[in-house]
C-alpha positions in Angstrom: -72.3 -81.8 27.2 -71.5 -83.7 24.1 -69.2 -85.9 23.8 -68.1 -86.8 19.8 -67.0 -90.0 18.8 -65.4 -90.6 15.5 -65.4 -94.8 14.2 -64.1 -96.1 11.6 -65.0 -99.5 11.5 -66.7 -101.6 8.6 -68.2 -105.0 10.2 -71.3 -104.2 11.8 -71.2 -106.3 14.7 -67.9 -104.7 16.0 -70.0 -101.5 15.3 -72.4 -101.7 17.4 -70.1 -102.8 20.1 -68.8 -99.9 19.9 -71.5 -97.6 19.9 -73.0 -99.1 22.9 -70.1 -99.0 24.8 -70.0 -95.0 24.6 -73.3 -94.4 25.3 -73.3 -96.6 28.4 -70.4 -94.7 29.9 -71.7 -91.5 28.8 -74.8 -91.8 30.4 -72.4 -92.7 33.4 -70.8 -89.3 33.3 -73.6 -87.6 32.0 -73.0 -86.9 28.9 -74.6 -86.8 25.5 -72.6 -89.4 23.2 -72.7 -88.3 19.5 -71.9 -90.5 16.7 -69.9 -90.3 13.1 -68.9 -93.6 11.6 -66.8 -94.2 8.3 -66.5 -97.9 6.9 -63.3 -96.8 5.4 -60.9 -94.7 5.4 -61.3 -93.2 2.2 -64.8 -91.8 3.2 -63.2 -90.3 6.4 -60.4 -88.4 4.7 -62.8 -87.0 2.0 -64.7 -85.3 4.8 -62.0 -84.4 7.8 -61.3 -80.9 7.7 -65.8 -80.7 7.3 -65.3 -82.4 11.3 -64.6 -79.5 13.8 -65.9 -81.9 16.2 -64.1 -85.0 17.8 -63.3 -86.1 20.9 -61.8 -89.3 20.5 -61.4 -91.2 17.0 -61.7 -94.9 16.8 -60.5 -96.8 14.6 -59.8 -100.7 13.2 -56.0 -101.5 11.6 -54.5 -104.2 10.3 -52.0 -104.1 13.3 -50.4 -107.4 12.2 -48.4 -105.9 9.4 -48.7 -101.7 9.7 -47.2 -101.1 6.7 -50.1 -102.5 4.5 -51.7 -100.3 6.4 -50.2 -97.3 6.3 -52.8 -95.3 4.7 -54.7 -95.5 8.3 -51.5 -94.6 10.1 -51.9 -91.5 8.3 -54.9 -91.0 9.0 -54.7 -91.5 12.7 -51.2 -89.0 12.4 -53.4 -86.2 10.5 -56.4 -85.9 13.5 -53.4 -86.3 16.3 -51.4 -83.3 14.9 -54.8 -81.5 15.0 -55.7 -81.2 18.9 -55.1 -83.0 21.8 -57.6 -85.7 21.0 -57.1 -89.6 21.8 -56.8 -92.6 19.4 -58.1 -96.0 20.4 -57.2 -98.8 18.1 -59.7 -101.5 18.3 -58.8 -104.2 16.3 -58.7 -108.6 16.3 -54.5 -108.6 15.5 -52.5 -107.3 17.2 -48.6 -108.1 17.4 -47.1 -105.3 18.9 -45.8 -103.5 15.9 -46.2 -99.7 15.6 -44.5 -97.1 13.0 -41.7 -95.8 15.4 -43.5 -92.0 14.6 -46.6 -92.9 16.3 -45.1 -94.2 19.1 -44.7 -90.7 21.1 -48.6 -90.4 20.6 -52.0 -90.7 22.8 -52.7 -94.0 21.1 -54.1 -96.8 23.0 -54.1 -100.2 21.6 -57.2 -102.5 22.9 -57.6 -106.0 21.2 -61.4 -106.8 20.5 -63.2 -110.0 21.5 -61.2 -110.3 26.1 -63.1 -112.2 28.5 -63.4 -109.2 30.4 -67.1 -107.5 29.5 -66.2 -104.1 31.1 -62.6 -104.2 28.9 -63.7 -102.1 26.5 -66.0 -99.6 29.1 -63.4 -99.1 31.3 -60.8 -97.9 29.1 -63.2 -95.5 27.7 -63.8 -94.2 31.2 -60.5 -93.5 31.1 -59.7 -92.0 28.5 -63.1 -89.6 28.4 -61.9 -88.5 31.6 -58.2 -87.8 30.6 -59.9 -86.1 27.8 -62.5 -84.1 29.8 -59.9 -82.8 32.1 -57.5 -81.1 29.4 -60.3 -79.4 27.9 -61.3 -77.9 30.7 -57.6 -76.6 31.7 -57.8 -75.7 28.0 -60.8 -73.6 28.5 -60.4 -72.5 31.3 -56.0 -71.0 30.1 -57.4 -69.2 26.8 -60.4 -67.7 28.8 -57.9 -66.2 31.5 -55.1 -65.1 28.8 -58.0 -63.5 26.8 -59.5 -61.2 29.6 -56.1 -60.7 30.7 -55.5 -59.5 26.8 -58.5 -57.4 26.6 -57.8 -55.6 29.9 -54.3 -54.8 29.1 -55.2 -53.8 25.4 -57.9 -51.0 27.0 -55.1 -49.7 29.6 -52.5 -49.1 26.5 -54.8 -48.4 23.8 -55.6 -44.5 24.4 -52.4 -43.3 25.6 -50.6 -40.2 23.7 -48.1 -42.3 22.6 -50.2 -45.2 22.0 -48.2 -45.2 18.2 -44.9 -45.1 19.5 -45.7 -48.8 21.0 -43.9 -51.6 20.2 -46.5 -53.9 18.3 -45.9 -56.9 20.3 -45.4 -54.9 23.8 -49.0 -55.8 24.5 -48.8 -59.8 24.0 -45.6 -59.7 25.6 -47.6 -58.2 29.2 -50.4 -60.3 28.4 -47.9 -63.7 28.4 -46.2 -62.4 31.4 -49.4 -61.9 33.5 -50.5 -65.0 32.0 -46.8 -66.9 33.3 -48.0 -65.1 36.7 -51.2 -66.2 37.1 -50.8 -69.9 36.3 -47.3 -70.1 38.7 -50.2 -69.0 41.4 -53.0 -70.1 40.8 -54.1 -73.6 40.4 -56.1 -74.2 37.5 -59.5 -75.1 38.5 -57.7 -75.7 41.5 -56.4 -78.9 40.3 -53.9 -80.6 42.3 -49.9 -80.1 41.5 -48.5 -83.5 40.8 -44.9 -83.9 41.9 -44.7 -86.5 38.8 -46.2 -83.2 36.5 -43.0 -80.7 37.3 -41.2 -82.6 34.5 -41.8 -81.7 30.8 -41.4 -84.3 28.5 -40.4 -83.7 25.7 -38.0 -81.5 26.7 -38.1 -77.8 25.7 -37.4 -76.9 22.7 -37.9 -73.4 21.1 -37.8 -72.3 17.5 -34.3 -70.9 16.4 -32.2 -72.9 19.3 -30.3 -75.5 17.7 -31.5 -79.1 19.5 -27.8 -78.7 21.1 -28.9 -75.2 23.0 -29.4 -76.9 26.6 -32.2 -74.8 29.1 -31.9 -74.4 33.0 -33.6 -78.2 34.3 -32.6 -80.4 31.1 -32.0 -83.9 32.0 -29.7 -85.7 29.6 -29.7 -89.3 29.8 -25.3 -89.6 29.2 -25.7 -92.9 26.8 -22.0 -93.4 27.1 -21.7 -93.5 31.0 -25.1 -94.3 31.9 -25.9 -91.7 34.0 -28.4 -88.8 34.2 -27.3 -85.2 34.2 -29.2 -81.7 35.2 -28.2 -79.0 33.5 -27.8 -76.0 36.4 -26.8 -72.9 34.5 -28.9 -69.7 33.6 -30.7 -70.5 30.8 -29.0 -67.0 29.8 -25.9 -68.0 29.2 -26.7 -71.1 27.8 -28.2 -69.8 24.5 -27.4 -69.0 21.7 -28.1 -69.2 17.5 -26.4 -71.0 14.7 -24.5 -68.5 12.0 -27.3 -68.6 9.3 -29.8 -67.1 11.7 -32.3 -65.5 9.8 -31.5 -61.8 9.1 -34.6 -61.3 11.6 -32.1 -62.1 14.4 -29.4 -61.2 15.5 -27.0 -64.1 15.9 -26.1 -65.1 19.6 -23.7 -66.8 21.1 -23.9 -68.7 24.5 -22.0 -66.7 27.4 -20.2 -69.7 28.8 -17.7 -72.2 27.8 -18.9 -74.6 30.5 -21.7 -75.2 31.6 -22.3 -76.5 35.2 -24.1 -80.1 35.6 -25.4 -82.4 38.5 -25.5 -85.8 38.4 -28.9 -87.4 38.9 -29.3 -91.0 40.8 -32.0 -93.3 39.7 -30.5 -95.9 41.2 -29.1 -95.7 45.1 -26.0 -98.4 44.2 -24.9 -96.2 42.4 -24.3 -93.6 44.9 -20.9 -94.2 46.4 -21.3 -93.8 50.1 -25.0 -95.5 50.1 -23.8 -98.7 48.5 -21.2 -99.0 51.0 -24.0 -98.5 54.2 -25.6 -102.1 54.4 -27.6 -101.9 56.8 -31.4 -100.3 55.1 -32.6 -98.4 57.9 -28.8 -96.7 58.2 -29.3 -95.5 54.7 -32.6 -94.3 55.2 -31.3 -92.2 57.9 -27.9 -90.8 56.0 -30.5 -90.0 53.3 -32.7 -88.3 55.9 -30.1 -85.9 57.2 -28.6 -85.1 54.1 -31.9 -84.4 52.5 -33.8 -82.9 55.2 -30.8 -81.4 57.5 -28.0 -81.0 55.8 -29.9 -80.6 52.3 -26.9 -81.5 50.5 -29.9 -83.9 48.3 -33.4 -83.0 47.0 -35.1 -85.9 46.1 -37.8 -85.6 43.3 -40.8 -88.5 42.2 -40.6 -88.5 38.2 -43.0 -90.9 35.6 -41.5 -94.2 35.2 -42.6 -94.0 32.1 -39.8 -91.8 31.3 -37.2 -92.9 33.5 -37.8 -96.0 34.1 -37.9 -95.4 37.7 -40.3 -93.2 40.2 -37.7 -91.4 42.6 -35.1 -89.5 41.1 -32.5 -87.9 43.8 -29.7 -85.0 42.9 -26.6 -84.3 44.5 -25.2 -81.5 45.2 -22.3 -82.2 45.6 -21.2 -84.5 43.0 -21.1 -81.4 40.0 -19.5 -81.0 37.2 -18.2 -78.1 34.4 -18.2 -79.9 31.0 -17.2 -77.8 28.1 -20.2 -76.3 26.1 -19.0 -77.5 22.8 -18.3 -81.1 24.0 -22.1 -81.6 25.0 -22.7 -80.0 21.5 -20.9 -82.8 19.8 -22.3 -85.7 21.8 -26.2 -84.1 21.6 -25.3 -84.4 17.7 -23.9 -87.3 17.9 -26.6 -89.0 20.0 -24.5 -90.2 23.1 -26.8 -87.6 25.1 -30.0 -87.4 25.4 -32.5 -84.4 26.5 -34.9 -86.2 28.1 -37.0 -83.9 30.0 -37.0 -80.4 31.4 -38.0 -79.7 35.0 -40.5 -76.7 34.8 -40.3 -73.5 36.2 -40.1 -72.5 39.1 -39.2 -75.6 40.8 -35.9 -75.8 38.5 -35.1 -72.6 40.0 -35.8 -73.5 43.4 -33.4 -76.5 42.8 -30.6 -73.6 41.1 -31.2 -71.8 44.7 -30.7 -75.3 47.0 -27.3 -75.8 45.0 -26.5 -72.3 44.9 -26.7 -72.1 48.7 -25.5 -75.3 49.4 -22.8 -74.8 47.1 -21.9 -70.8 48.5 -22.2 -72.1 52.2 -19.3 -70.3 54.5 -18.2 -73.4 57.4 -17.2 -71.7 60.5 -16.5 -73.2 63.9 -19.4 -74.8 66.4 -19.9 -72.6 69.3 -22.5 -74.4 70.3 -24.5 -77.2 70.3 -28.2 -78.4 69.3 -29.0 -78.2 73.2 -27.2 -75.2 73.9 -29.8 -73.9 71.8 -32.8 -75.1 73.3 -31.5 -73.5 76.6 -30.6 -70.0 74.9 -34.4 -70.2 73.4 -35.8 -71.1 77.2 -33.8 -68.6 78.3 -35.0 -65.8 75.6 -39.0 -65.8 76.0 -38.5 -65.8 80.1 -36.6 -63.0 79.7 -38.4 -60.0 81.6 
């Protein structure tokens, strides 16, 4: 397998260092290292459209003053907008300043001249493995999509009512089948990591204003310093703006109020927990509420997004908040849509909340020990 490095570096010594490390890493990973070198950004930009194969871009930037090297930053942006391509900024001068629009991209900054001789090599290995895994999954999904699309077309194309079919039906059916495939069959038998159910950035769909909430949206409330989870059905929440394209019919939200659940990243903000002084007692209380009563759910979340590794969602602390007010908060950046919990996990959480919300309380007629005795009697009955 070939792995393609594009390197923008004018210093011959630094280029040789980069090249040697890339070759070393590729040998370890049983890949062939292929190189394209440019000594400046003008030279690179003159042929960028002709470079079809690029797995990693390694470039030098004068990171001490990004405003003087905006051409370099624009080049980096151009690569990142084409595809999921890791960019390594290998620089001798770095003061931590990155233009705002580049803070949310796959950008790794490595400083030249580190005493650790394996510094560049170890970072290259990690980045290449991430790229490999991404390509593996991407190609599997594309192949499956093409296969499903072809099967769908072959079933429909020779039907008598073919001319009456909407031309979008084949694509729609293929998408539905692909969704089912992805939800039920792990791609390449990959592990479903608990943090991967958090979609970052939050879902955003063309034609919908940024204020539209999706089922599963996690919202950071900057004013009250808390987090909310949108639990209302998405079909009730979507709306189109009044000036929507003529191709689409204007749609208004079906609800005036949105159901939100309270999310806690810090146990000290959970009223009942902060009053329990003993750590073991807090653990036992939560264990009982999460596993037995199912009043809460705990999720492992990406620390890079939320600042904490775990999130507690309460089914008891729910609020119905006016949708127009929520839209205003989002427009004013008082509320930030931070992430979205992926399907079908959010539907599972929604179902747990509905079960708790609609439960029926009945008088106790037996104890747990009674039930165990009944079980023993039942299986002994002849």
